[in-house]
C-alpha positions in Angstrom: -154.0 -90.5 223.8 -153.1 -86.9 222.8 -154.8 -85.2 219.9 -152.6 -84.7 216.8 -151.2 -81.2 216.4 -152.2 -79.4 213.3 -149.7 -79.5 210.5 -149.2 -77.7 207.2 -149.6 -76.1 204.9 -146.3 -77.0 203.5 -144.7 -75.0 200.7 -142.4 -76.6 198.2 -140.3 -75.3 195.3 -140.1 -77.9 192.6 -137.4 -77.9 189.9 -137.6 -80.1 186.8 -134.1 -80.9 185.8 -134.7 -83.5 183.1 -137.3 -86.0 182.2 -138.0 -88.1 185.3 -135.6 -86.1 187.5 -137.1 -83.5 189.8 -135.7 -81.7 192.8 -138.1 -80.6 195.6 -137.2 -78.1 198.3 -139.3 -77.7 201.4 -139.6 -73.9 202.2 -139.9 -73.9 206.0 -139.8 -70.2 206.7 -141.8 -67.3 205.3 -138.4 -65.7 204.3 -137.6 -68.8 202.2 -141.0 -68.7 200.6 -140.7 -65.0 199.8 -137.2 -65.6 198.4 -138.5 -68.4 196.2 -141.4 -66.2 194.9 -138.9 -63.4 194.1 -136.5 -65.7 192.3 -139.3 -67.4 190.4 -140.6 -63.9 189.3 -137.2 -62.8 188.2 -136.6 -66.0 186.2 -140.0 -65.7 184.5 -139.3 -62.0 183.6 -135.8 -63.0 182.2 -137.3 -65.9 180.2 -140.0 -63.7 178.7 -137.3 -61.3 177.6 -135.3 -64.1 176.0 -138.4 -65.2 174.2 -139.1 -61.7 172.9 -135.5 -61.3 171.7 -135.8 -64.7 169.9 -138.9 -63.6 168.1 -137.3 -60.3 167.0 -134.2 -62.2 165.8 -136.4 -64.7 163.9 -138.2 -61.7 162.2 -134.9 -60.0 161.3 -133.5 -63.3 159.9 -136.7 -63.8 157.8 -136.2 -60.3 156.3 -132.5 -61.0 155.7 -131.4 -58.3 158.1 -128.3 -58.7 160.2 -128.9 -59.4 163.9 -126.2 -57.1 165.2 -127.8 -54.0 163.6 -124.9 -53.3 161.2 -125.1 -53.8 157.4 -123.1 -56.7 156.0 
């Protein structure tokens, strides 16, 4: 009997599409892992910007100011 070869660690990118529906991607190479990290970082930065813009728009609407910066 031969000893088992070491395995792992395995890296996965998991994407939640809807309640109960998840996609899982096995990232086999270090290049794929780095690409996933970079894409995740870019998405998080984009999402934070959208959240900030939404907060600004909510504040402007609360003050009765137009969102496009021009007077109505």
